[in-house]
C-alpha positions as CSV (number, residue, x, y, z in Angstrom):
1,M,-141.1,120.4,-34.0
2,P,-139.4,122.1,-37.0
3,R,-141.7,124.1,-39.3
4,K,-142.4,122.8,-42.9
5,P,-141.0,125.2,-45.3
6,A,-143.5,126.9,-47.3
7,Q,-144.4,125.6,-50.8
8,T,-143.3,127.5,-53.9
9,A,-146.0,128.6,-56.4
10,G,-145.1,125.8,-58.5
11,E,-145.4,123.1,-55.8
12,A,-148.7,124.5,-54.7
13,L,-149.9,124.6,-58.3
14,R,-148.8,121.0,-58.8
15,S,-150.4,120.0,-55.4
16,A,-153.7,121.6,-56.2
17,V,-154.0,120.1,-59.7
18,L,-153.0,116.4,-58.5
19,D,-155.3,116.6,-55.5
20,E,-158.3,116.9,-57.9
21,Y,-157.2,115.2,-61.2
22,E,-155.4,112.2,-62.3
23,L,-153.2,113.1,-65.2
24,E,-151.8,111.3,-68.1
25,P,-147.9,111.2,-68.5
26,H,-147.9,113.8,-71.1
27,E,-150.2,115.9,-69.1
28,L,-147.8,115.5,-66.1
29,L,-145.1,117.0,-68.4
30,L,-147.2,120.0,-69.0
31,L,-148.0,120.4,-65.4
32,D,-144.3,120.3,-64.5
33,S,-143.6,123.0,-67.0
34,A,-146.4,125.0,-65.7
35,A,-145.0,124.6,-62.2
36,H,-141.6,125.7,-63.2
37,T,-143.1,128.7,-65.1
38,A,-145.3,129.5,-61.8
39,D,-142.0,129.7,-59.8
40,S,-140.4,131.9,-62.5
41,C,-143.4,134.2,-62.3
42,A,-143.1,134.5,-58.5
43,D,-139.3,135.0,-58.8
44,L,-139.8,137.8,-61.2
45,Q,-142.5,139.3,-59.2
46,A,-140.2,139.5,-56.3
47,I,-137.9,141.5,-58.3
48,V,-140.6,143.7,-59.5
49,D,-141.8,144.3,-56.0
50,R,-138.2,145.1,-54.7
51,D,-137.2,147.2,-57.7
52,G,-140.3,148.9,-59.0
53,P,-141.9,148.4,-62.5
54,V,-139.6,150.9,-64.1
55,T,-135.9,151.6,-64.5
56,P,-134.4,155.0,-63.3
57,E,-134.6,155.9,-67.0
58,G,-138.3,155.4,-67.1
59,K,-138.1,152.3,-69.2
60,P,-140.0,149.0,-68.1
61,L,-137.9,147.0,-65.9
62,P,-136.6,144.0,-67.8
63,A,-137.9,141.8,-65.1
64,L,-141.5,143.2,-65.7
65,V,-141.3,142.4,-69.3
66,E,-140.1,138.9,-68.6
67,L,-142.8,138.5,-65.9
68,R,-145.6,139.4,-68.7
69,L,-144.2,136.8,-71.0
70,Q,-143.9,134.1,-68.3
71,R,-147.4,134.8,-67.4
72,L,-148.7,134.3,-71.0
73,T,-146.8,131.1,-71.1
74,L,-148.3,130.0,-67.6
75,G,-151.7,130.7,-69.1
76,R,-151.2,128.7,-72.3
77,L,-149.7,125.8,-70.4
78,L,-152.6,125.6,-68.0
79,A,-155.3,125.9,-71.1
80,S,-153.4,123.0,-72.6
81,L,-154.2,121.0,-69.6
82,R,-158.0,121.5,-70.2
83,I,-158.6,121.6,-66.6
84,P,-162.4,122.3,-66.2
85,V,-163.4,125.8,-65.0
86,E,-166.1,125.6,-62.5
87,D,-166.6,129.5,-62.2
88,K,-170.1,130.1,-63.7
89,H,-169.1,133.8,-64.6
90,L,-166.4,132.6,-67.1
91,P,-167.7,131.6,-70.6
92,A,-167.0,128.1,-71.5
93,R,-164.8,127.8,-74.7
94,P,-162.4,125.4,-76.3
95,T,-158.7,126.2,-76.6
96,R,-157.6,127.7,-79.8
97,G,-154.3,128.1,-81.4
98,F,-151.8,130.7,-80.7
99,Y,-153.0,133.0,-83.5
100,G,-156.8,132.1,-83.3
101,K,-159.0,131.3,-86.1
102,P,-157.8,132.2,-89.5
103,R,-159.7,135.1,-91.1
104,S,-161.4,134.5,-94.5
105,V,-160.0,136.6,-97.1
106,S,-162.5,138.7,-99.2
């Protein structure tokens, strides 16, 4: 029997979420974006693993810089889904805007 190809990071993420939760159409759009972003992260990580984190000139590899940005994006997309965190070690807190709470000016 032929072996089933391994799931991509995005497929695994999508399956894991949909196995546990029923999502509204707007949440499915966020999940699809998160899945694509997870695939991008996996592709970029493969490049960093292959080429190392720095260029021969000692500068950060462009793939490493983009990986960091994609991971931030993935985190924000997942936070937007507001999936409950069941880890007792993590503090529960509501999502906040990109820049956080405004500071009062004295």
